C-alpha angles and dihedrals in degrees: 000000000000090000091047090054093049090053091046090052090047091052093049091049090052090049093049090048092049094049091048091050092049091050092048092050092048089054093050095044120102114270087227091060092054092051095044092052088062095061131074116262089244091059095046097100092048093045091047091052091048091054096051093044090050092053119100119251097256094056100030094101093051091042091053089050094050093042094050091047092048096046093046090051090054097045119003089183091065095057097108091046092048094048090043090053096046091048091049094050098040109017091180091071097039092109091051092050096048092045094048090050094047090052087059096040107025095170087062094049095114095046092049095048089048093051093047092048092048088054097043106022095172090062093055096117094047090047092053092049096047094048094045092051088055098042104019093169090066096051093119096047091044094050094043092050094050091045089057093063100031104036093163093062097065095125094050091045090053090046088052092055091047093051092049096046109031092184088069094049098093095043089049093050092049089050092050093049088070089067098054097211100322123123108280128217110246091209094050094046094048088047089056089045093053091050092047088051096050115116095243121032121171115209116233111272095013111152116257114240115207117217115266106271123236119250109281118269111256114197118225113264116262130198118255134208125209112226124199120234112275090024116135142151126026119337111230120231111276094026131271117313101234119181118251117255115265114262111237 
């Protein structure tokens, strides 16, 4: 009986501790997460956009971050739809939403930036900058994906790349100078930037320098034998037995 009471008390203690931990976790969880948990997954993008749009201006950016993190935590597959819905409902936070999602799903950075830009085309440059800051290795894919849906924003897109990755700024400006104010091609400019940024770049017309040749090959010396005219075949040991010249 005594052992049963001890086991019962231990069980009650574990249950109380679990309930206390659960309540504490609920209190520290994002309010957005609690709300989004209550809606069907199919309604997640729409509800996420509504939460961001309803937030006051002072907390709208932080709300967008919390909502995107919560929504992706519940359903990662819905990330593009969530970002697109938020960008369409509140264009001012499109860049924040896309960058937050890209930080959680870096392999989808280009798709997320493209979805946000398609929903908020006037924010194309800011979206590219924010996503490229978060996933700098994907800058080319991000810029080209956004240019595909907002072709008229090529200057803003390239400016976004330059702002996010300062090491590319000079190369981008040099490539843009060729266009003399005309609308540049994002793909062409980034291709030039990639070439200019390669470790070894030969200028056009630069002289070709051959590698330093190795010392010339010198064959090993061989013994030579002087042969008289008319001599042929094998020479017998002791030399040939020529007749002595006739005495006059």
